[in-house]
MOPAC internal coordinates of N, CA, C and O (Angstrom, degrees):
PM7 1SCF
backbone

  N    0.0000 0     0.00 0     0.00 0    0    0    0
  C    1.4224 1     0.00 0     0.00 0    1    0    0
  C    1.5173 1   110.54 1     0.00 0    2    1    0
  O    1.2310 1   120.14 1   133.98 1    3    2    1
  N    1.3067 1   117.34 1   -46.02 1    3    2    1
  C    1.4494 1   118.79 1   176.89 1    5    3    2
  C    1.5119 1   112.80 1    72.09 1    6    5    3
  O    1.2310 1   121.33 1    13.22 1    7    6    5
  N    1.3192 1   115.06 1  -166.78 1    7    6    5
  C    1.4564 1   121.07 1  -175.96 1    9    7    6
  C    1.5202 1   112.55 1   -83.46 1   10    9    7
  O    1.2310 1   120.55 1   157.78 1   11   10    9
  N    1.3180 1   116.55 1   -22.22 1   11   10    9
  C    1.4588 1   119.00 1  -172.37 1   13   11   10
  C    1.5176 1   114.17 1   -85.15 1   14   13   11
  O    1.2310 1   119.29 1   156.03 1   15   14   13
  N    1.3164 1   118.96 1   -23.97 1   15   14   13
  C    1.4566 1   120.76 1  -178.02 1   17   15   14
  C    1.5143 1   110.98 1    86.71 1   18   17   15
  O    1.2310 1   120.64 1     6.83 1   19   18   17
  N    1.3200 1   116.39 1  -173.17 1   19   18   17
  C    1.4614 1   121.70 1   179.91 1   21   19   18
  C    1.5130 1   108.56 1   -81.55 1   22   21   19
  O    1.2310 1   120.52 1   -47.70 1   23   22   21
  N    1.3046 1   116.62 1   132.30 1   23   22   21
  C    1.4600 1   120.48 1  -179.37 1   25   23   22
  C    1.5209 1   110.77 1   -93.90 1   26   25   23
  O    1.2310 1   121.08 1   -45.31 1   27   26   25
  N    1.3212 1   115.54 1   134.69 1   27   26   25
  C    1.4524 1   122.72 1   174.48 1   29   27   26
  C    1.5193 1   105.36 1  -134.85 1   30   29   27
  O    1.2310 1   120.93 1   -84.66 1   31   30   29
  N    1.3347 1   115.83 1    95.34 1   31   30   29
  C    1.4632 1   121.94 1  -170.86 1   33   31   30
  C    1.5207 1   108.07 1    57.51 1   34   33   31
  O    1.2310 1   119.00 1    61.76 1   35   34   33
  N    1.3087 1   119.52 1  -118.24 1   35   34   33
  C    1.4580 1   120.92 1  -179.39 1   37   35   34
  C    1.5204 1   112.99 1   -98.99 1   38   37   35
  O    1.2310 1   120.16 1   179.38 1   39   38   37
  N    1.3193 1   117.31 1    -0.62 1   39   38   37
  C    1.4615 1   121.75 1  -179.40 1   41   39   38
  C    1.5259 1   108.97 1   -94.31 1   42   41   39
  O    1.2310 1   120.34 1   -43.86 1   43   42   41
  N    1.3177 1   116.95 1   136.14 1   43   42   41
  C    1.4624 1   121.05 1   179.27 1   45   43   42
  C    1.5188 1   108.38 1  -111.08 1   46   45   43
  O    1.2310 1   120.98 1   -58.31 1   47   46   45
  N    1.3379 1   115.74 1   121.69 1   47   46   45
  C    1.4611 1   121.76 1   176.81 1   49   47   46
  C    1.5165 1   108.70 1   -93.99 1   50   49   47
  O    1.2310 1   120.09 1   -62.17 1   51   50   49
  N    1.3044 1   117.42 1   117.83 1   51   50   49
  C    1.4598 1   120.70 1   178.51 1   53   51   50
  C    1.5200 1   108.93 1  -104.34 1   54   53   51
  O    1.2310 1   120.36 1   -48.68 1   55   54   53
  N    1.3412 1   116.92 1   131.32 1   55   54   53
  C    1.4668 1   119.45 1  -178.57 1   57   55   54
  C    1.5118 1   111.55 1   -72.01 1   58   57   55
  O    1.2310 1   121.21 1   -27.09 1   59   58   57
  N    1.3117 1   115.29 1   152.91 1   59   58   57
  C    1.4561 1   122.04 1   175.96 1   61   59   58
  C    1.5220 1   107.39 1   -88.54 1   62   61   59
  O    1.2310 1   120.37 1   -72.34 1   63   62   61
  N    1.3416 1   116.90 1   107.66 1   63   62   61
  C    1.4639 1   121.15 1  -175.84 1   65   63   62
  C    1.5176 1   113.23 1   -61.99 1   66   65   63
  O    1.2310 1   119.80 1   159.33 1   67   66   65
  N    1.3207 1   117.99 1   -20.67 1   67   66   65
  C    1.4600 1   119.22 1   179.50 1   69   67   66
  C    1.5311 1   111.11 1   -76.82 1   70   69   67
  O    1.2310 1   119.97 1   163.33 1   71   70   69
  N    1.3171 1   117.66 1   -16.67 1   71   70   69
  C    1.4638 1   121.53 1   179.41 1   73   71   70
  C    1.5292 1   111.06 1  -107.32 1   74   73   71
  O    1.2310 1   120.24 1   132.11 1   75   74   73
  N    1.3182 1   117.14 1   -47.89 1   75   74   73
  C    1.4680 1   121.32 1  -175.97 1   77   75   74
  C    1.5262 1   109.81 1   -94.52 1   78   77   75
  O    1.2310 1   120.13 1   -61.12 1   79   78   77
  N    1.3322 1   117.36 1   118.88 1   79   78   77
  C    1.4650 1   119.44 1   175.91 1   81   79   78
  C    1.5329 1   110.33 1   -62.36 1   82   81   79
  O    1.2310 1   120.82 1   -30.57 1   83   82   81
  N    1.3250 1   116.04 1   149.43 1   83   82   81
  C    1.4627 1   119.73 1  -178.03 1   85   83   82
  C    1.5262 1   111.90 1   -58.53 1   86   85   83
  O    1.2310 1   119.90 1   143.57 1   87   86   85
  N    1.3217 1   117.79 1   -36.43 1   87   86   85
  C    1.4721 1   120.56 1   179.90 1   89   87   86
  C    1.5250 1   110.75 1   -62.24 1   90   89   87
  O    1.2310 1   120.16 1   138.31 1   91   90   89
  N    1.3318 1   117.31 1   -41.69 1   91   90   89
  C    1.4689 1   121.17 1   179.72 1   93   91   90
  C    1.5238 1   109.86 1   -70.75 1   94   93   91
  O    1.2310 1   120.18 1   138.98 1   95   94   93
  N    1.3158 1   117.26 1   -41.02 1   95   94   93
  C    1.4550 1   121.43 1   178.28 1   97   95   94
  C    1.5277 1   110.64 1   -60.08 1   98   97   95
  O    1.2310 1   120.76 1   135.50 1   99   98   97
  N    1.3160 1   116.14 1   -44.50 1   99   98   97
  C    1.4681 1   121.07 1   178.87 1  101   99   98
  C    1.5322 1   110.09 1   -64.72 1  102  101   99
  O    1.2310 1   120.52 1   138.37 1  103  102  101
  N    1.3193 1   116.60 1   -41.63 1  103  102  101
  C    1.4653 1   121.29 1   178.74 1  105  103  102
  C    1.5246 1   110.81 1   -59.88 1  106  105  103
  O    1.2310 1   120.33 1   134.60 1  107  106  105
  N    1.3207 1   116.97 1   -45.40 1  107  106  105
  C    1.4693 1   121.17 1   179.62 1  109  107  106
  C    1.5256 1   110.32 1   -62.01 1  110  109  107
  O    1.2310 1   120.65 1   137.55 1  111  110  109
  N    1.3245 1   116.37 1   -42.45 1  111  110  109
  C    1.4661 1   120.11 1   179.55 1  113  111  110
  C    1.5257 1   110.87 1   -60.33 1  114  113  111
  O    1.2310 1   120.62 1   133.66 1  115  114  113
  N    1.3167 1   116.42 1   -46.34 1  115  114  113
  C    1.4676 1   119.95 1  -178.26 1  117  115  114
  C    1.5295 1   111.31 1   -68.59 1  118  117  115
  O    1.2310 1   120.23 1   143.07 1  119  118  117
  N    1.3208 1   117.17 1   -36.93 1  119  118  117
  C    1.4678 1   120.09 1   176.00 1  121  119  118
  C    1.5255 1   110.97 1   -60.62 1  122  121  119
  O    1.2310 1   120.82 1   136.62 1  123  122  121
  N    1.3201 1   116.03 1   -43.38 1  123  122  121
  C    1.4661 1   120.33 1   178.53 1  125  123  122
  C    1.5221 1   109.90 1   -62.21 1  126  125  123
  O    1.2310 1   120.35 1   134.16 1  127  126  125
  N    1.3386 1   116.93 1   -45.84 1  127  126  125
  C    1.4655 1   120.51 1   179.82 1  129  127  126
  C    1.5248 1   111.58 1   -59.11 1  130  129  127
  O    1.2310 1   120.41 1   131.56 1  131  130  129
  N    1.3289 1   116.82 1   -48.44 1  131  130  129
  C    1.4650 1   121.03 1  -175.84 1  133  131  130
  C    1.5203 1   111.56 1   -68.98 1  134  133  131
  O    1.2310 1   120.27 1   133.75 1  135  134  133
  N    1.3318 1   117.09 1   -46.25 1  135  134  133
  C    1.4667 1   118.65 1  -177.48 1  137  135  134
  C    1.5217 1   111.62 1   -69.81 1  138  137  135
  O    1.2310 1   119.97 1   143.23 1  139  138  137
  N    1.3161 1   117.66 1   -36.77 1  139  138  137
  C    1.4643 1   120.49 1   177.59 1  141  139  138
  C    1.5214 1   110.02 1   -63.99 1  142  141  139
  O    1.2310 1   120.89 1   132.91 1  143  142  141
  N    1.3185 1   115.91 1   -47.09 1  143  142  141
  C    1.4540 1   120.72 1  -178.95 1  145  143  142
  C    1.5296 1   110.95 1   -67.90 1  146  145  143
  O    1.2310 1   120.31 1   139.50 1  147  146  145
  N    1.3213 1   117.01 1   -40.50 1  147  146  145
  C    1.4532 1   121.14 1  -177.40 1  149  147  146
  C    1.5119 1   114.59 1   -72.98 1  150  149  147
  O    1.2310 1   120.35 1   162.77 1  151  150  149
  N    1.3289 1   116.93 1   -17.23 1  151  150  149
  C    1.4624 1   119.39 1  -177.51 1  153  151  150
  C    1.5262 1   112.90 1   -89.48 1  154  153  151
  O    1.2310 1   120.32 1   179.51 1  155  154  153
  N    1.3189 1   117.00 1    -0.49 1  155  154  153
  C    1.4649 1   121.34 1   179.28 1  157  155  154
  C    1.5222 1   109.25 1  -125.20 1  158  157  155
  O    1.2310 1   120.54 1   -24.96 1  159  158  157
  N    1.3024 1   116.57 1   155.04 1  159  158  157
  C    1.4670 1   120.29 1  -178.28 1  161  159  158
  C    1.5233 1   111.63 1  -114.04 1  162  161  159
  O    1.2310 1   120.08 1  -155.41 1  163  162  161
  N    1.3134 1   117.45 1    24.59 1  163  162  161
  C    1.4603 1   120.05 1   178.12 1  165  163  162
  C    1.5299 1   109.91 1   -76.31 1  166  165  163
  O    1.2310 1   120.53 1   -29.90 1  167  166  165
  N    1.3035 1   116.59 1   150.10 1  167  166  165
  C    1.4622 1   121.71 1  -178.17 1  169  167  166
  C    1.5252 1   111.46 1   -77.61 1  170  169  167
  O    1.2310 1   119.87 1   154.57 1  171  170  169
  N    1.3178 1   117.85 1   -25.43 1  171  170  169
  C    1.4610 1   121.09 1  -173.37 1  173  171  170
  C    1.5300 1   113.85 1   -85.51 1  174  173  171
  O    1.2310 1   119.25 1  -166.30 1  175  174  173
  N    1.3194 1   119.04 1    13.70 1  175  174  173
  C    1.4600 1   121.24 1  -179.57 1  177  175  174
  C    1.5228 1   110.46 1   -78.63 1  178  177  175
  O    1.2310 1   120.62 1   -29.91 1  179  178  177
  N    1.3314 1   116.41 1   150.09 1  179  178  177
  C    1.4646 1   121.79 1  -174.21 1  181  179  178
  C    1.5212 1   113.75 1   -63.36 1  182  181  179
  O    1.2310 1   120.07 1   130.97 1  183  182  181
  N    1.3109 1   117.46 1   -49.03 1  183  182  181
  C    1.4594 1   120.83 1  -170.86 1  185  183  182
  C    1.5239 1   113.92 1   -94.04 1  186  185  183
  O    1.2310 1   120.00 1   160.26 1  187  186  185
  N    1.3066 1   117.61 1   -19.74 1  187  186  185
  C    1.4635 1   123.20 1  -179.16 1  189  187  186
  C    1.5324 1   111.59 1    49.32 1  190  189  187
  O    1.2310 1   121.20 1  -128.18 1  191  190  189
  N    1.3335 1   115.31 1    51.82 1  191  190  189
  C    1.4634 1   122.39 1  -177.17 1  193  191  190
  C    1.5275 1   111.40 1   -62.17 1  194  193  191
  O    1.2310 1   119.93 1   135.78 1  195  194  193
  N    1.3144 1   117.75 1   -44.22 1  195  194  193
  C    1.4661 1   120.42 1  -178.80 1  197  195  194
  C    1.5260 1   111.10 1   -58.65 1  198  197  195
  O    1.2310 1   120.50 1   136.59 1  199  198  197
  N    1.3295 1   116.66 1   -43.41 1  199  198  197
  C    1.4606 1   120.76 1   179.29 1  201  199  198
  C    1.5235 1   110.70 1   -65.54 1  202  201  199
  O    1.2310 1   120.66 1   138.47 1  203  202  201
  N    1.3204 1   116.34 1   -41.53 1  203  202  201
  C    1.4647 1   120.89 1   179.64 1  205  203  202
  C    1.5313 1   111.04 1   -60.50 1  206  205  203
  O    1.2310 1   120.53 1   132.51 1  207  206  205
  N    1.3217 1   116.58 1   -47.49 1  207  206  205
  C    1.4685 1   120.93 1  -179.38 1  209  207  206
  C    1.5276 1   110.18 1   -64.53 1  210  209  207
  O    1.2310 1   120.67 1   139.64 1  211  210  209
  N    1.3278 1   116.33 1   -40.36 1  211  210  209
  C    1.4638 1   120.11 1   179.65 1  213  211  210
  C    1.5347 1   110.81 1   -64.04 1  214  213  211
  O    1.2310 1   120.36 1   137.67 1  215  214  213
  N    1.3335 1   116.91 1   -42.33 1  215  214  213
  C    1.4656 1   121.14 1  -179.05 1  217  215  214
  C    1.5228 1   112.32 1   -69.02 1  218  217  215
  O    1.2310 1   120.44 1   136.50 1  219  218  217
  N    1.3233 1   116.77 1   -43.50 1  219  218  217
  C    1.4647 1   120.15 1  -173.34 1  221  219  218
  C    1.5204 1   113.18 1   -86.78 1  222  221  219
  O    1.2310 1   120.37 1   159.86 1  223  222  221
  N    1.3334 1   116.91 1   -20.14 1  223  222  221
  C    1.4669 1   120.77 1  -176.03 1  225  223  222
  C    1.5290 1   110.60 1    53.92 1  226  225  223
  O    1.2310 1   121.01 1  -142.98 1  227  226  225
  N    1.3285 1   115.68 1    37.02 1  227  226  225
  C    1.4624 1   121.20 1  -175.27 1  229  227  226
  C    1.5291 1   110.72 1  -118.18 1  230  229  227
  O    1.2310 1   120.16 1   -45.04 1  231  230  229
  N    1.3239 1   117.30 1   134.96 1  231  230  229
  C    1.4630 1   120.85 1   178.90 1  233  231  230
  C    1.5290 1   113.11 1   -88.93 1  234  233  231
  O    1.2310 1   120.19 1  -178.55 1  235  234  233
  N    1.3376 1   117.24 1     1.45 1  235  234  233
  C    1.4578 1   119.44 1  -169.25 1  237  235  234
  C    1.5242 1   114.48 1   -66.20 1  238  237  235
  O    1.2310 1   119.16 1   146.70 1  239  238  237
  N    1.3139 1   119.21 1   -33.30 1  239  238  237
  C    1.4651 1   119.25 1  -179.83 1  241  239  238
  C    1.5271 1   110.17 1   -65.76 1  242  241  239
  O    1.2310 1   120.32 1   142.37 1  243  242  241
  N    1.3268 1   116.99 1   -37.63 1  243  242  241
  C    1.4585 1   119.35 1   178.40 1  245  243  242
  C    1.5249 1   111.16 1   -73.40 1  246  245  243
  O    1.2310 1   120.53 1   143.84 1  247  246  245
  N    1.3190 1   116.59 1   -36.16 1  247  246  245
  C    1.4656 1   119.71 1   176.20 1  249  247  246
  C    1.5220 1   110.71 1   -64.94 1  250  249  247
  O    1.2310 1   120.20 1   141.06 1  251  250  249
  N    1.3272 1   117.22 1   -38.94 1  251  250  249
  C    1.4620 1   119.20 1   178.47 1  253  251  250
  C    1.5272 1   110.45 1   -64.90 1  254  253  251
  O    1.2310 1   120.41 1   143.81 1  255  254  253
  N    1.3346 1   116.82 1   -36.19 1  255  254  253
  C    1.4696 1   120.17 1   175.69 1  257  255  254
  C    1.5191 1   110.39 1   -63.54 1  258  257  255
  O    1.2310 1   120.51 1   139.95 1  259  258  257
  N    1.3200 1   116.63 1   -40.05 1  259  258  257
  C    1.4640 1   120.53 1   178.38 1  261  259  258
  C    1.5255 1   110.53 1   -60.26 1  262  261  259
  O    1.2310 1   120.27 1   134.67 1  263  262  261
  N    1.3305 1   117.10 1   -45.33 1  263  262  261
  C    1.4654 1   120.22 1   178.49 1  265  263  262
  C    1.5286 1   111.32 1   -64.62 1  266  265  263
  O    1.2310 1   120.09 1   143.19 1  267  266  265
  N    1.3104 1   117.43 1   -36.81 1  267  266  265
  C    1.4595 1   120.25 1   177.21 1  269  267  266
  C    1.5227 1   110.84 1   -65.14 1  270  269  267
  O    1.2310 1   120.29 1   137.51 1  271  270  269
  N    1.3229 1   117.04 1   -42.49 1  271  270  269
  C    1.4686 1   120.51 1   177.12 1  273  271  270
  C    1.5227 1   110.05 1   -61.22 1  274  273  271
  O    1.2310 1   120.47 1   137.85 1  275  274  273
  N    1.3310 1   116.72 1   -42.15 1  275  274  273
  C    1.4659 1   120.15 1   179.05 1  277  275  274
  C    1.5290 1   110.94 1   -61.38 1  278  277  275
  O    1.2310 1   120.01 1   142.17 1  279  278  277
  N    1.3271 1   117.60 1   -37.83 1  279  278  277
  C    1.4585 1   120.62 1   178.62 1  281  279  278
  C    1.5260 1   111.24 1   -67.94 1  282  281  279
  O    1.2310 1   120.08 1   139.40 1  283  282  281
  N    1.3298 1   117.45 1   -40.60 1  283  282  281
  C    1.4701 1   120.88 1   177.49 1  285  283  282
  C    1.5272 1   109.96 1   -63.73 1  286  285  283
  O    1.2310 1   119.97 1   137.16 1  287  286  285
  N    1.3278 1   117.66 1   -42.84 1  287  286  285
  C    1.4692 1   121.60 1   178.61 1  289  287  286
  C    1.5251 1   110.42 1   -63.38 1  290  289  287
  O    1.2310 1   120.26 1   137.66 1  291  290  289
  N    1.3344 1   117.10 1   -42.34 1  291  290  289
  C    1.4665 1   120.76 1   178.07 1  293  291  290
  C    1.5295 1   110.63 1   -61.44 1  294  293  291
  O    1.2310 1   120.30 1   134.85 1  295  294  293
  N    1.3389 1   117.03 1   -45.15 1  295  294  293
  C    1.4622 1   120.59 1   178.58 1  297  295  294
  C    1.5325 1   110.26 1   -61.38 1  298  297  295
  O    1.2310 1   120.55 1   135.12 1  299  298  297
  N    1.3272 1   116.55 1   -44.88 1  299  298  297
  C    1.4563 1   120.83 1  -179.18 1  301  299  298
  C    1.5239 1   110.80 1   -63.03 1  302  301  299
  O    1.2310 1   120.17 1   138.80 1  303  302  301
  N    1.3110 1   117.28 1   -41.20 1  303  302  301
  C    1.4666 1   121.57 1   177.49 1  305  303  302
  C    1.5264 1   110.78 1   -61.28 1  306  305  303
  O    1.2310 1   120.67 1   135.75 1  307  306  305
  N    1.3336 1   116.32 1   -44.25 1  307  306  305
  C    1.4693 1   120.51 1   177.06 1  309  307  306
  C    1.5285 1   111.16 1   -61.28 1  310  309  307
  O    1.2310 1   120.49 1   138.79 1  311  310  309
  N    1.3343 1   116.68 1   -41.21 1  311  310  309
  C    1.4636 1   121.05 1   179.47 1  313  311  310
  C    1.5249 1   110.80 1   -62.50 1  314  313  311
  O    1.2310 1   120.20 1   133.88 1  315  314  313
  N    1.3243 1   117.23 1   -46.12 1  315  314  313
  C    1.4643 1   121.31 1   179.82 1  317  315  314
  C    1.5223 1   110.37 1   -61.56 1  318  317  315
  O    1.2310 1   120.49 1   137.46 1  319  318  317
  N    1.3261 1   116.68 1   -42.54 1  319  318  317
  C    1.4667 1   120.79 1   178.90 1  321  319  318
  C    1.5218 1   110.72 1   -61.58 1  322  321  319
  O    1.2310 1   120.15 1   134.22 1  323  322  321
  N    1.3317 1   117.32 1   -45.78 1  323  322  321
  C    1.4699 1   121.37 1   179.58 1  325  323  322
  C    1.5253 1   111.12 1   -62.58 1  326  325  323
  O    1.2310 1   120.24 1   137.50 1  327  326  325
  N    1.3230 1   117.15 1   -42.50 1  327  326  325
  C    1.4628 1   120.37 1  -179.69 1  329  327  326
  C    1.5238 1   111.36 1   -68.05 1  330  329  327
  O    1.2310 1   120.22 1   143.98 1  331  330  329
  N    1.3170 1   117.19 1   -36.02 1  331  330  329
  C    1.4666 1   121.00 1   179.62 1  333  331  330
  C    1.5238 1   111.35 1   -69.14 1  334  333  331
  O    1.2310 1   120.74 1   145.84 1  335  334  333
  N    1.3325 1   116.20 1   -34.16 1  335  334  333
  C    1.4623 1   120.38 1  -179.92 1  337  335  334
  C    1.5238 1   111.94 1   -77.04 1  338  337  335
  O    1.2310 1   120.54 1   161.44 1  339  338  337
  N    1.2997 1   116.57 1   -18.56 1  339  338  337
  C    1.4569 1   120.62 1   176.78 1  341  339  338
  C    1.4476 1   111.01 1    95.10 1  342  341  339
  O    1.2310 1   120.10 1   180.00 1  343  342  341

């Protein structure tokens, strides 16, 4: 996540550290980086995910993203439950 927060055009969304644990915040940041980079085939991208997957013929980077998404969903579900219970 870093100091700048999540970028959405020119608007920067900064997480509230009192609500989002740093591990989840970092996970979301990395998911955004990987999925953004992996969804385009330009050569000038930072992570070059498409090239990496093509070279390695490995599904593990996408599977790891799936597990990260599942962890974020689990955390969010726990948060909603806690807030609903008061």
